[in-house]
PDB file of the backbone (N, CA, C, O) and the ligand in Angstrom, with CONECT records:
HET     ZN  A 101       1
ATOM      1  N   UNK A   1     -85.279   5.385-115.399  1.00  0.00           N
ATOM      2  CA  UNK A   1     -85.094   6.816-115.107  1.00  0.00           C
ATOM      3  C   UNK A   1     -85.434   7.078-113.636  1.00  0.00           C
ATOM      4  O   UNK A   1     -84.692   7.767-112.935  1.00  0.00           O
ATOM      5  N   UNK A   2     -86.520   6.544-113.194  1.00  0.00           N
ATOM      6  CA  UNK A   2     -86.964   6.761-111.817  1.00  0.00           C
ATOM      7  C   UNK A   2     -85.929   6.177-110.827  1.00  0.00           C
ATOM      8  O   UNK A   2     -85.567   6.800-109.829  1.00  0.00           O
ATOM      9  N   UNK A   3     -85.475   4.960-111.154  1.00  0.00           N
ATOM     10  CA  UNK A   3     -84.475   4.306-110.269  1.00  0.00           C
ATOM     11  C   UNK A   3     -83.219   5.157-110.174  1.00  0.00           C
ATOM     12  O   UNK A   3     -82.620   5.297-109.108  1.00  0.00           O
ATOM     13  N   UNK A   4     -82.846   5.705-111.280  1.00  0.00           N
ATOM     14  CA  UNK A   4     -81.626   6.508-111.309  1.00  0.00           C
ATOM     15  C   UNK A   4     -81.757   7.707-110.380  1.00  0.00           C
ATOM     16  O   UNK A   4     -80.823   8.048-109.654  1.00  0.00           O
ATOM     17  N   UNK A   5     -82.933   8.346-110.411  1.00  0.00           N
ATOM     18  CA  UNK A   5     -83.134   9.528-109.548  1.00  0.00           C
ATOM     19  C   UNK A   5     -83.054   9.136-108.085  1.00  0.00           C
ATOM     20  O   UNK A   5     -82.463   9.834-107.261  1.00  0.00           O
ATOM     21  N   UNK A   6     -83.668   7.994-107.786  1.00  0.00           N
ATOM     22  CA  UNK A   6     -83.622   7.499-106.376  1.00  0.00           C
ATOM     23  C   UNK A   6     -82.186   7.248-105.968  1.00  0.00           C
ATOM     24  O   UNK A   6     -81.761   7.615-104.873  1.00  0.00           O
ATOM     25  N   UNK A   7     -81.440   6.611-106.872  1.00  0.00           N
ATOM     26  CA  UNK A   7     -80.043   6.295-106.592  1.00  0.00           C
ATOM     27  C   UNK A   7     -79.238   7.558-106.341  1.00  0.00           C
ATOM     28  O   UNK A   7     -78.427   7.631-105.418  1.00  0.00           O
ATOM     29  N   UNK A   8     -79.487   8.557-107.194  1.00  0.00           N
ATOM     30  CA  UNK A   8     -78.795   9.855-107.047  1.00  0.00           C
ATOM     31  C   UNK A   8     -79.113  10.469-105.673  1.00  0.00           C
ATOM     32  O   UNK A   8     -78.236  10.997-104.989  1.00  0.00           O
ATOM     33  N   UNK A   9     -80.413  10.381-105.289  1.00  0.00           N
ATOM     34  CA  UNK A   9     -80.840  10.971-104.036  1.00  0.00           C
ATOM     35  C   UNK A   9     -80.115  10.258-102.883  1.00  0.00           C
ATOM     36  O   UNK A   9     -79.632  10.898-101.949  1.00  0.00           O
ATOM     37  N   UNK A  10     -80.048   8.914-102.968  1.00  0.00           N
ATOM     38  CA  UNK A  10     -79.373   8.159-101.911  1.00  0.00           C
ATOM     39  C   UNK A  10     -77.891   8.562-101.826  1.00  0.00           C
ATOM     40  O   UNK A  10     -77.331   8.757-100.747  1.00  0.00           O
ATOM     41  N   UNK A  11     -77.285   8.676-103.022  1.00  0.00           N
ATOM     42  CA  UNK A  11     -75.861   9.077-103.040  1.00  0.00           C
ATOM     43  C   UNK A  11     -75.681  10.441-102.400  1.00  0.00           C
ATOM     44  O   UNK A  11     -74.735  10.666-101.645  1.00  0.00           O
ATOM     45  N   UNK A  12     -76.586  11.340-102.704  1.00  0.00           N
ATOM     46  CA  UNK A  12     -76.536  12.700-102.150  1.00  0.00           C
ATOM     47  C   UNK A  12     -76.617  12.674-100.631  1.00  0.00           C
ATOM     48  O   UNK A  12     -75.853  13.332 -99.924  1.00  0.00           O
ATOM     49  N   UNK A  13     -77.590  11.873-100.154  1.00  0.00           N
ATOM     50  CA  UNK A  13     -77.790  11.780 -98.696  1.00  0.00           C
ATOM     51  C   UNK A  13     -76.577  11.128 -98.023  1.00  0.00           C
ATOM     52  O   UNK A  13     -76.158  11.542 -96.942  1.00  0.00           O
ATOM     53  N   UNK A  14     -76.027  10.112 -98.671  1.00  0.00           N
ATOM     54  CA  UNK A  14     -74.845   9.472 -98.103  1.00  0.00           C
ATOM     55  C   UNK A  14     -73.694  10.493 -98.013  1.00  0.00           C
ATOM     56  O   UNK A  14     -72.929  10.523 -97.049  1.00  0.00           O
ATOM     57  N   UNK A  15     -73.612  11.308 -99.044  1.00  0.00           N
ATOM     58  CA  UNK A  15     -72.561  12.327 -99.065  1.00  0.00           C
ATOM     59  C   UNK A  15     -72.709  13.254 -97.883  1.00  0.00           C
ATOM     60  O   UNK A  15     -71.712  13.618 -97.261  1.00  0.00           O
ATOM     61  N   UNK A  16     -73.919  13.643 -97.559  1.00  0.00           N
ATOM     62  CA  UNK A  16     -74.165  14.544 -96.412  1.00  0.00           C
ATOM     63  C   UNK A  16     -73.775  13.853 -95.112  1.00  0.00           C
ATOM     64  O   UNK A  16     -73.125  14.445 -94.251  1.00  0.00           O
ATOM     65  N   UNK A  17     -74.189  12.567 -94.980  1.00  0.00           N
ATOM     66  CA  UNK A  17     -73.882  11.823 -93.768  1.00  0.00           C
ATOM     67  C   UNK A  17     -72.373  11.690 -93.586  1.00  0.00           C
ATOM     68  O   UNK A  17     -71.843  11.932 -92.501  1.00  0.00           O
ATOM     69  N   UNK A  18     -71.677  11.295 -94.685  1.00  0.00           N
ATOM     70  CA  UNK A  18     -70.232  11.136 -94.609  1.00  0.00           C
ATOM     71  C   UNK A  18     -69.591  12.473 -94.248  1.00  0.00           C
ATOM     72  O   UNK A  18     -68.678  12.538 -93.425  1.00  0.00           O
ATOM     73  N   UNK A  19     -70.093  13.551 -94.888  1.00  0.00           N
ATOM     74  CA  UNK A  19     -69.575  14.884 -94.614  1.00  0.00           C
ATOM     75  C   UNK A  19     -69.733  15.222 -93.132  1.00  0.00           C
ATOM     76  O   UNK A  19     -68.804  15.735 -92.509  1.00  0.00           O
ATOM     77  N   UNK A  20     -70.889  14.940 -92.575  1.00  0.00           N
ATOM     78  CA  UNK A  20     -71.145  15.211 -91.160  1.00  0.00           C
ATOM     79  C   UNK A  20     -70.211  14.416 -90.268  1.00  0.00           C
ATOM     80  O   UNK A  20     -69.659  14.936 -89.298  1.00  0.00           O
ATOM     81  N   UNK A  21     -70.040  13.123 -90.619  1.00  0.00           N
ATOM     82  CA  UNK A  21     -69.159  12.243 -89.800  1.00  0.00           C
ATOM     83  C   UNK A  21     -67.735  12.798 -89.815  1.00  0.00           C
ATOM     84  O   UNK A  21     -67.064  12.834 -88.783  1.00  0.00           O
ATOM     85  N   UNK A  22     -67.273  13.238 -91.014  1.00  0.00           N
ATOM     86  CA  UNK A  22     -65.923  13.790 -91.107  1.00  0.00           C
ATOM     87  C   UNK A  22     -65.793  15.040 -90.261  1.00  0.00           C
ATOM     88  O   UNK A  22     -64.795  15.225 -89.565  1.00  0.00           O
ATOM     89  N   UNK A  23     -66.806  15.902 -90.321  1.00  0.00           N
ATOM     90  CA  UNK A  23     -66.783  17.141 -89.535  1.00  0.00           C
ATOM     91  C   UNK A  23     -66.726  16.823 -88.050  1.00  0.00           C
ATOM     92  O   UNK A  23     -65.958  17.431 -87.304  1.00  0.00           O
ATOM     93  N   UNK A  24     -67.553  15.855 -87.622  1.00  0.00           N
ATOM     94  CA  UNK A  24     -67.580  15.473 -86.191  1.00  0.00           C
ATOM     95  C   UNK A  24     -66.215  14.917 -85.779  1.00  0.00           C
ATOM     96  O   UNK A  24     -65.676  15.305 -84.743  1.00  0.00           O
ATOM     97  N   UNK A  25     -65.659  14.016 -86.581  1.00  0.00           N
ATOM     98  CA  UNK A  25     -64.361  13.428 -86.255  1.00  0.00           C
ATOM     99  C   UNK A  25     -63.292  14.496 -86.172  1.00  0.00           C
ATOM    100  O   UNK A  25     -62.480  14.486 -85.247  1.00  0.00           O
ATOM    101  N   UNK A  26     -63.273  15.428 -87.133  1.00  0.00           N
ATOM    102  CA  UNK A  26     -62.296  16.506 -87.110  1.00  0.00           C
ATOM    103  C   UNK A  26     -62.472  17.354 -85.862  1.00  0.00           C
ATOM    104  O   UNK A  26     -61.497  17.772 -85.239  1.00  0.00           O
ATOM    105  N   UNK A  27     -63.715  17.603 -85.508  1.00  0.00           N
ATOM    106  CA  UNK A  27     -64.006  18.401 -84.331  1.00  0.00           C
ATOM    107  C   UNK A  27     -63.464  17.716 -83.090  1.00  0.00           C
ATOM    108  O   UNK A  27     -62.850  18.368 -82.245  1.00  0.00           O
ATOM    109  N   UNK A  28     -63.679  16.421 -82.966  1.00  0.00           N
ATOM    110  CA  UNK A  28     -63.217  15.669 -81.801  1.00  0.00           C
ATOM    111  C   UNK A  28     -61.701  15.693 -81.715  1.00  0.00           C
ATOM    112  O   UNK A  28     -61.130  15.885 -80.641  1.00  0.00           O
ATOM    113  N   UNK A  29     -61.033  15.489 -82.899  1.00  0.00           N
ATOM    114  CA  UNK A  29     -59.576  15.505 -82.932  1.00  0.00           C
ATOM    115  C   UNK A  29     -59.057  16.863 -82.523  1.00  0.00           C
ATOM    116  O   UNK A  29     -58.122  16.955 -81.728  1.00  0.00           O
ATOM    117  N   UNK A  30     -59.649  17.922 -83.054  1.00  0.00           N
ATOM    118  CA  UNK A  30     -59.195  19.272 -82.713  1.00  0.00           C
ATOM    119  C   UNK A  30     -59.410  19.548 -81.225  1.00  0.00           C
ATOM    120  O   UNK A  30     -58.552  20.136 -80.566  1.00  0.00           O
ATOM    121  N   UNK A  31     -60.556  19.122 -80.703  1.00  0.00           N
ATOM    122  CA  UNK A  31     -60.862  19.368 -79.310  1.00  0.00           C
ATOM    123  C   UNK A  31     -59.867  18.637 -78.412  1.00  0.00           C
ATOM    124  O   UNK A  31     -59.401  19.187 -77.414  1.00  0.00           O
ATOM    125  N   UNK A  32     -59.541  17.373 -78.778  1.00  0.00           N
ATOM    126  CA  UNK A  32     -58.607  16.638 -77.938  1.00  0.00           C
ATOM    127  C   UNK A  32     -57.206  17.215 -77.999  1.00  0.00           C
ATOM    128  O   UNK A  32     -56.456  17.189 -77.023  1.00  0.00           O
ATOM    129  N   UNK A  33     -56.866  17.747 -79.189  1.00  0.00           N
ATOM    130  CA  UNK A  33     -55.549  18.416 -79.270  1.00  0.00           C
ATOM    131  C   UNK A  33     -55.511  19.626 -78.374  1.00  0.00           C
ATOM    132  O   UNK A  33     -54.516  19.887 -77.698  1.00  0.00           O
ATOM    133  N   UNK A  34     -56.600  20.361 -78.372  1.00  0.00           N
ATOM    134  CA  UNK A  34     -56.695  21.561 -77.539  1.00  0.00           C
ATOM    135  C   UNK A  34     -56.569  21.174 -76.069  1.00  0.00           C
ATOM    136  O   UNK A  34     -55.884  21.854 -75.304  1.00  0.00           O
ATOM    137  N   UNK A  35     -57.223  20.088 -75.671  1.00  0.00           N
ATOM    138  CA  UNK A  35     -57.184  19.636 -74.270  1.00  0.00           C
ATOM    139  C   UNK A  35     -55.762  19.207 -73.906  1.00  0.00           C
ATOM    140  O   UNK A  35     -55.227  19.595 -72.867  1.00  0.00           O
ATOM    141  N   UNK A  36     -55.155  18.387 -74.795  1.00  0.00           N
ATOM    142  CA  UNK A  36     -53.793  17.917 -74.546  1.00  0.00           C
ATOM    143  C   UNK A  36     -52.844  19.113 -74.421  1.00  0.00           C
ATOM    144  O   UNK A  36     -51.998  19.170 -73.528  1.00  0.00           O
ATOM    145  N   UNK A  37     -53.012  20.061 -75.342  1.00  0.00           N
ATOM    146  CA  UNK A  37     -52.129  21.223 -75.377  1.00  0.00           C
ATOM    147  C   UNK A  37     -52.258  22.025 -74.062  1.00  0.00           C
ATOM    148  O   UNK A  37     -51.252  22.408 -73.465  1.00  0.00           O
ATOM    149  N   UNK A  38     -53.494  22.270 -73.626  1.00  0.00           N
ATOM    150  CA  UNK A  38     -53.684  23.090 -72.430  1.00  0.00           C
ATOM    151  C   UNK A  38     -53.234  22.317 -71.173  1.00  0.00           C
ATOM    152  O   UNK A  38     -52.729  22.912 -70.221  1.00  0.00           O
ATOM    153  N   UNK A  39     -53.421  20.999 -71.183  1.00  0.00           N
ATOM    154  CA  UNK A  39     -52.944  20.204 -70.050  1.00  0.00           C
ATOM    155  C   UNK A  39     -51.431  20.257 -69.958  1.00  0.00           C
ATOM    156  O   UNK A  39     -50.869  20.402 -68.873  1.00  0.00           O
ATOM    157  N   UNK A  40     -50.772  20.136 -71.112  1.00  0.00           N
ATOM    158  CA  UNK A  40     -49.306  20.230 -71.138  1.00  0.00           C
ATOM    159  C   UNK A  40     -48.833  21.574 -70.671  1.00  0.00           C
ATOM    160  O   UNK A  40     -47.863  21.685 -69.921  1.00  0.00           O
ATOM    161  N   UNK A  41     -49.530  22.604 -71.123  1.00  0.00           N
ATOM    162  CA  UNK A  41     -49.147  23.990 -70.757  1.00  0.00           C
ATOM    163  C   UNK A  41     -49.256  24.148 -69.253  1.00  0.00           C
ATOM    164  O   UNK A  41     -48.421  24.813 -68.639  1.00  0.00           O
ATOM    165  N   UNK A  42     -50.293  23.535 -68.637  1.00  0.00           N
ATOM    166  CA  UNK A  42     -50.461  23.625 -67.177  1.00  0.00           C
ATOM    167  C   UNK A  42     -49.330  22.879 -66.465  1.00  0.00           C
ATOM    168  O   UNK A  42     -48.730  23.396 -65.522  1.00  0.00           O
ATOM    169  N   UNK A  43     -49.053  21.680 -66.921  1.00  0.00           N
ATOM    170  CA  UNK A  43     -48.014  20.861 -66.294  1.00  0.00           C
ATOM    171  C   UNK A  43     -46.689  21.600 -66.406  1.00  0.00           C
ATOM    172  O   UNK A  43     -45.907  21.645 -65.456  1.00  0.00           O
ATOM    173  N   UNK A  44     -46.447  22.180 -67.578  1.00  0.00           N
ATOM    174  CA  UNK A  44     -45.236  22.936 -67.825  1.00  0.00           C
ATOM    175  C   UNK A  44     -45.123  24.136 -66.893  1.00  0.00           C
ATOM    176  O   UNK A  44     -44.050  24.410 -66.355  1.00  0.00           O
ATOM    177  N   UNK A  45     -46.222  24.844 -66.706  1.00  0.00           N
ATOM    178  CA  UNK A  45     -46.247  26.041 -65.845  1.00  0.00           C
ATOM    179  C   UNK A  45     -46.048  25.629 -64.390  1.00  0.00           C
ATOM    180  O   UNK A  45     -45.336  26.302 -63.645  1.00  0.00           O
ATOM    181  N   UNK A  46     -46.676  24.520 -63.983  1.00  0.00           N
ATOM    182  CA  UNK A  46     -46.592  24.073 -62.595  1.00  0.00           C
ATOM    183  C   UNK A  46     -45.194  23.537 -62.279  1.00  0.00           C
ATOM    184  O   UNK A  46     -44.685  23.697 -61.170  1.00  0.00           O
ATOM    185  N   UNK A  47     -44.583  22.895 -63.288  1.00  0.00           N
ATOM    186  CA  UNK A  47     -43.200  22.425 -63.193  1.00  0.00           C
ATOM    187  C   UNK A  47     -42.952  21.599 -61.911  1.00  0.00           C
ATOM    188  O   UNK A  47     -41.963  21.806 -61.207  1.00  0.00           O
ATOM    189  N   UNK A  48     -43.862  20.674 -61.632  1.00  0.00           N
ATOM    190  CA  UNK A  48     -43.786  19.816 -60.442  1.00  0.00           C
ATOM    191  C   UNK A  48     -43.736  20.603 -59.133  1.00  0.00           C
ATOM    192  O   UNK A  48     -43.157  20.153 -58.144  1.00  0.00           O
ATOM    193  N   UNK A  49     -44.341  21.762 -59.147  1.00  0.00           N
ATOM    194  CA  UNK A  49     -44.420  22.545 -57.917  1.00  0.00           C
ATOM    195  C   UNK A  49     -43.137  23.321 -57.636  1.00  0.00           C
ATOM    196  O   UNK A  49     -42.956  23.831 -56.530  1.00  0.00           O
ATOM    197  N   UNK A  50     -42.243  23.415 -58.626  1.00  0.00           N
ATOM    198  CA  UNK A  50     -40.990  24.138 -58.403  1.00  0.00           C
ATOM    199  C   UNK A  50     -41.011  25.414 -59.230  1.00  0.00           C
ATOM    200  O   UNK A  50     -41.296  25.381 -60.427  1.00  0.00           O
ATOM    201  N   UNK A  51     -40.713  26.518 -58.600  1.00  0.00           N
ATOM    202  CA  UNK A  51     -40.717  27.811 -59.261  1.00  0.00           C
ATOM    203  C   UNK A  51     -39.562  27.856 -60.295  1.00  0.00           C
ATOM    204  O   UNK A  51     -38.429  27.473 -60.005  1.00  0.00           O
ATOM    205  N   UNK A  52     -39.894  28.333 -61.494  1.00  0.00           N
ATOM    206  CA  UNK A  52     -38.894  28.374 -62.549  1.00  0.00           C
ATOM    207  C   UNK A  52     -37.895  29.524 -62.347  1.00  0.00           C
ATOM    208  O   UNK A  52     -36.753  29.472 -62.803  1.00  0.00           O
ATOM    209  N   UNK A  53     -38.368  30.557 -61.649  1.00  0.00           N
ATOM    210  CA  UNK A  53     -37.507  31.722 -61.486  1.00  0.00           C
ATOM    211  C   UNK A  53     -36.453  31.521 -60.422  1.00  0.00           C
ATOM    212  O   UNK A  53     -35.298  31.901 -60.613  1.00  0.00           O
ATOM    213  N   UNK A  54     -36.833  30.925 -59.297  1.00  0.00           N
ATOM    214  CA  UNK A  54     -35.858  30.820 -58.201  1.00  0.00           C
ATOM    215  C   UNK A  54     -35.663  29.387 -57.690  1.00  0.00           C
ATOM    216  O   UNK A  54     -34.804  29.144 -56.842  1.00  0.00           O
ATOM    217  N   UNK A  55     -36.450  28.449 -58.197  1.00  0.00           N
ATOM    218  CA  UNK A  55     -36.285  27.064 -57.747  1.00  0.00           C
ATOM    219  C   UNK A  55     -36.982  26.777 -56.424  1.00  0.00           C
ATOM    220  O   UNK A  55     -36.844  25.689 -55.866  1.00  0.00           O
ATOM    221  N   UNK A  56     -37.738  27.769 -55.920  1.00  0.00           N
ATOM    222  CA  UNK A  56     -38.485  27.594 -54.665  1.00  0.00           C
ATOM    223  C   UNK A  56     -39.722  26.716 -54.866  1.00  0.00           C
ATOM    224  O   UNK A  56     -40.094  26.412 -55.999  1.00  0.00           O
ATOM    225  N   UNK A  57     -40.343  26.318 -53.785  1.00  0.00           N
ATOM    226  CA  UNK A  57     -41.517  25.452 -53.859  1.00  0.00           C
ATOM    227  C   UNK A  57     -42.799  26.292 -53.943  1.00  0.00           C
ATOM    228  O   UNK A  57     -42.934  27.308 -53.261  1.00  0.00           O
ATOM    229  N   UNK A  58     -43.729  25.853 -54.787  1.00  0.00           N
ATOM    230  CA  UNK A  58     -45.026  26.510 -54.825  1.00  0.00           C
ATOM    231  C   UNK A  58     -45.853  26.042 -53.657  1.00  0.00           C
ATOM    232  O   UNK A  58     -45.823  24.874 -53.271  1.00  0.00           O
ATOM    233  N   UNK A  59     -46.575  26.961 -53.115  1.00  0.00           N
ATOM    234  CA  UNK A  59     -47.462  26.657 -51.980  1.00  0.00           C
ATOM    235  C   UNK A  59     -48.911  26.906 -52.414  1.00  0.00           C
ATOM    236  O   UNK A  59     -49.222  27.944 -52.999  1.00  0.00           O
ATOM    237  N   UNK A  60     -49.765  25.972 -52.131  1.00  0.00           N
ATOM    238  CA  UNK A  60     -51.157  26.100 -52.532  1.00  0.00           C
ATOM    239  C   UNK A  60     -51.821  27.186 -51.696  1.00  0.00           C
ATOM    240  O   UNK A  60     -51.733  27.182 -50.468  1.00  0.00           O
ATOM    241  N   UNK A  61     -52.490  28.119 -52.379  1.00  0.00           N
ATOM    242  CA  UNK A  61     -53.148  29.213 -51.650  1.00  0.00           C
ATOM    243  C   UNK A  61     -54.635  29.002 -51.553  1.00  0.00           C
ATOM    244  O   UNK A  61     -55.171  28.838 -50.457  1.00  0.00           O
ATOM    245  N   UNK A  62     -55.320  29.003 -52.699  1.00  0.00           N
ATOM    246  CA  UNK A  62     -56.753  28.840 -52.694  1.00  0.00           C
ATOM    247  C   UNK A  62     -57.284  28.450 -54.035  1.00  0.00           C
ATOM    248  O   UNK A  62     -56.590  28.536 -55.048  1.00  0.00           O
ATOM    249  N   UNK A  63     -58.563  28.007 -54.038  1.00  0.00           N
ATOM    250  CA  UNK A  63     -59.254  27.667 -55.267  1.00  0.00           C
ATOM    251  C   UNK A  63     -60.394  28.678 -55.426  1.00  0.00           C
ATOM    252  O   UNK A  63     -61.125  28.981 -54.483  1.00  0.00           O
ATOM    253  N   UNK A  64     -60.513  29.177 -56.634  1.00  0.00           N
ATOM    254  CA  UNK A  64     -61.631  30.125 -56.923  1.00  0.00           C
ATOM    255  C   UNK A  64     -62.568  29.458 -57.889  1.00  0.00           C
ATOM    256  O   UNK A  64     -62.173  29.121 -59.005  1.00  0.00           O
ATOM    257  N   UNK A  65     -63.781  29.264 -57.490  1.00  0.00           N
ATOM    258  CA  UNK A  65     -64.761  28.607 -58.355  1.00  0.00           C
ATOM    259  C   UNK A  65     -65.402  29.581 -59.323  1.00  0.00           C
ATOM    260  O   UNK A  65     -65.891  30.641 -58.934  1.00  0.00           O
ATOM    261  N   UNK A  66     -65.389  29.199 -60.594  1.00  0.00           N
ATOM    262  CA  UNK A  66     -66.083  29.982 -61.629  1.00  0.00           C
ATOM    263  C   UNK A  66     -67.258  29.137 -62.117  1.00  0.00           C
ATOM    264  O   UNK A  66     -67.506  28.036 -61.627  1.00  0.00           O
ATOM    265  N   UNK A  67     -67.955  29.677 -63.074  1.00  0.00           N
ATOM    266  CA  UNK A  67     -69.120  28.970 -63.594  1.00  0.00           C
ATOM    267  C   UNK A  67     -68.778  27.584 -64.120  1.00  0.00           C
ATOM    268  O   UNK A  67     -69.379  26.598 -63.693  1.00  0.00           O
ATOM    269  N   UNK A  68     -67.821  27.492 -65.041  1.00  0.00           N
ATOM    270  CA  UNK A  68     -67.498  26.151 -65.554  1.00  0.00           C
ATOM    271  C   UNK A  68     -66.023  25.744 -65.343  1.00  0.00           C
ATOM    272  O   UNK A  68     -65.561  24.756 -65.915  1.00  0.00           O
ATOM    273  N   UNK A  69     -65.325  26.480 -64.553  1.00  0.00           N
ATOM    274  CA  UNK A  69     -63.966  26.049 -64.236  1.00  0.00           C
ATOM    275  C   UNK A  69     -63.543  26.562 -62.872  1.00  0.00           C
ATOM    276  O   UNK A  69     -64.160  27.470 -62.316  1.00  0.00           O
ATOM    277  N   UNK A  70     -62.488  25.971 -62.345  1.00  0.00           N
ATOM    278  CA  UNK A  70     -61.969  26.374 -61.055  1.00  0.00           C
ATOM    279  C   UNK A  70     -60.544  26.824 -61.237  1.00  0.00           C
ATOM    280  O   UNK A  70     -59.768  26.170 -61.934  1.00  0.00           O
ATOM    281  N   UNK A  71     -60.196  27.910 -60.632  1.00  0.00           N
ATOM    282  CA  UNK A  71     -58.825  28.429 -60.712  1.00  0.00           C
ATOM    283  C   UNK A  71     -58.137  28.100 -59.412  1.00  0.00           C
ATOM    284  O   UNK A  71     -58.658  28.403 -58.339  1.00  0.00           O
ATOM    285  N   UNK A  72     -56.973  27.484 -59.492  1.00  0.00           N
ATOM    286  CA  UNK A  72     -56.176  27.161 -58.294  1.00  0.00           C
ATOM    287  C   UNK A  72     -55.010  28.144 -58.233  1.00  0.00           C
ATOM    288  O   UNK A  72     -54.293  28.341 -59.215  1.00  0.00           O
ATOM    289  N   UNK A  73     -54.840  28.738 -57.096  1.00  0.00           N
ATOM    290  CA  UNK A  73     -53.757  29.739 -56.939  1.00  0.00           C
ATOM    291  C   UNK A  73     -52.623  29.126 -56.134  1.00  0.00           C
ATOM    292  O   UNK A  73     -52.827  28.509 -55.089  1.00  0.00           O
ATOM    293  N   UNK A  74     -51.426  29.320 -56.657  1.00  0.00           N
ATOM    294  CA  UNK A  74     -50.239  28.887 -55.959  1.00  0.00           C
ATOM    295  C   UNK A  74     -49.279  30.061 -55.855  1.00  0.00           C
ATOM    296  O   UNK A  74     -49.309  30.960 -56.695  1.00  0.00           O
ATOM    297  N   UNK A  75     -48.431  30.066 -54.840  1.00  0.00           N
ATOM    298  CA  UNK A  75     -47.477  31.132 -54.717  1.00  0.00           C
ATOM    299  C   UNK A  75     -46.119  30.537 -54.329  1.00  0.00           C
ATOM    300  O   UNK A  75     -46.036  29.632 -53.498  1.00  0.00           O
ATOM    301  N   UNK A  76     -45.081  31.054 -54.937  1.00  0.00           N
ATOM    302  CA  UNK A  76     -43.733  30.608 -54.611  1.00  0.00           C
ATOM    303  C   UNK A  76     -43.359  31.051 -53.207  1.00  0.00           C
ATOM    304  O   UNK A  76     -43.549  32.211 -52.841  1.00  0.00           O
ATOM    305  N   UNK A  77     -42.843  30.154 -52.448  1.00  0.00           N
ATOM    306  CA  UNK A  77     -42.489  30.483 -51.062  1.00  0.00           C
ATOM    307  C   UNK A  77     -41.282  31.419 -50.976  1.00  0.00           C
ATOM    308  O   UNK A  77     -41.111  32.163 -50.011  1.00  0.00           O
ATOM    309  N   UNK A  78     -40.461  31.354 -52.007  1.00  0.00           N
ATOM    310  CA  UNK A  78     -39.224  32.180 -51.953  1.00  0.00           C
ATOM    311  C   UNK A  78     -39.413  33.554 -52.568  1.00  0.00           C
ATOM    312  O   UNK A  78     -39.149  34.561 -51.912  1.00  0.00           O
ATOM    313  N   UNK A  79     -39.872  33.618 -53.834  1.00  0.00           N
ATOM    314  CA  UNK A  79     -39.950  34.904 -54.502  1.00  0.00           C
ATOM    315  C   UNK A  79     -41.353  35.457 -54.572  1.00  0.00           C
ATOM    316  O   UNK A  79     -41.531  36.600 -54.993  1.00  0.00           O
ATOM    317  N   UNK A  80     -42.354  34.701 -54.182  1.00  0.00           N
ATOM    318  CA  UNK A  80     -43.698  35.209 -54.170  1.00  0.00           C
ATOM    319  C   UNK A  80     -44.412  35.213 -55.511  1.00  0.00           C
ATOM    320  O   UNK A  80     -45.498  35.779 -55.640  1.00  0.00           O
ATOM    321  N   UNK A  81     -43.807  34.586 -56.508  1.00  0.00           N
ATOM    322  CA  UNK A  81     -44.419  34.536 -57.828  1.00  0.00           C
ATOM    323  C   UNK A  81     -45.731  33.756 -57.765  1.00  0.00           C
ATOM    324  O   UNK A  81     -45.790  32.649 -57.229  1.00  0.00           O
ATOM    325  N   UNK A  82     -46.790  34.363 -58.330  1.00  0.00           N
ATOM    326  CA  UNK A  82     -48.071  33.717 -58.315  1.00  0.00           C
ATOM    327  C   UNK A  82     -48.287  32.858 -59.554  1.00  0.00           C
ATOM    328  O   UNK A  82     -47.860  33.192 -60.659  1.00  0.00           O
ATOM    329  N   UNK A  83     -48.975  31.724 -59.319  1.00  0.00           N
ATOM    330  CA  UNK A  83     -49.268  30.826 -60.442  1.00  0.00           C
ATOM    331  C   UNK A  83     -50.755  30.485 -60.398  1.00  0.00           C
ATOM    332  O   UNK A  83     -51.283  30.065 -59.368  1.00  0.00           O
ATOM    333  N   UNK A  84     -51.417  30.675 -61.539  1.00  0.00           N
ATOM    334  CA  UNK A  84     -52.843  30.396 -61.623  1.00  0.00           C
ATOM    335  C   UNK A  84     -53.052  29.207 -62.569  1.00  0.00           C
ATOM    336  O   UNK A  84     -52.617  29.241 -63.720  1.00  0.00           O
ATOM    337  N   UNK A  85     -53.706  28.179 -62.087  1.00  0.00           N
ATOM    338  CA  UNK A  85     -54.008  27.049 -62.943  1.00  0.00           C
ATOM    339  C   UNK A  85     -55.513  26.892 -62.976  1.00  0.00           C
ATOM    340  O   UNK A  85     -56.167  26.859 -61.934  1.00  0.00           O
ATOM    341  N   UNK A  86     -56.059  26.795 -64.176  1.00  0.00           N
ATOM    342  CA  UNK A  86     -57.515  26.644 -64.291  1.00  0.00           C
ATOM    343  C   UNK A  86     -57.852  25.234 -64.760  1.00  0.00           C
ATOM    344  O   UNK A  86     -57.174  24.660 -65.613  1.00  0.00           O
ATOM    345  N   UNK A  87     -58.895  24.705 -64.190  1.00  0.00           N
ATOM    346  CA  UNK A  87     -59.341  23.372 -64.559  1.00  0.00           C
ATOM    347  C   UNK A  87     -60.828  23.394 -64.830  1.00  0.00           C
ATOM    348  O   UNK A  87     -61.617  23.915 -64.042  1.00  0.00           O
ATOM    349  N   UNK A  88     -61.191  22.820 -65.956  1.00  0.00           N
ATOM    350  CA  UNK A  88     -62.634  22.749 -66.266  1.00  0.00           C
ATOM    351  C   UNK A  88     -63.297  21.785 -65.303  1.00  0.00           C
ATOM    352  O   UNK A  88     -62.689  20.802 -64.878  1.00  0.00           O
ATOM    353  N   UNK A  89     -64.559  22.071 -64.954  1.00  0.00           N
ATOM    354  CA  UNK A  89     -65.264  21.212 -64.028  1.00  0.00           C
ATOM    355  C   UNK A  89     -65.817  19.998 -64.724  1.00  0.00           C
ATOM    356  O   UNK A  89     -66.449  19.155 -64.087  1.00  0.00           O
TER     357      UNK A  89
HETATM  358 ZN    ZN A 101     -39.819  31.655 -56.962  1.00  0.00          ZN2+
END
């Protein structure tokens, strides 16, 4: 009877550990998807430095430092469209 209780306790603790591992793995997967998605969105928006509206070249203006990220400002040389790209530090 005593052995059984100990075994149950071990099983319960293993269940918690496995649960935690699954949660951590899911968290990492979700986080990396979010990073990939936002990186793609940035690349898409930057479009190799070519303005999507007029086909003009983006010109680098300035970088604005925030607490945990930096915003880079670009402006289209032809139509003046502004583009903001943020990058985590
Ligand atoms: Zn343009």
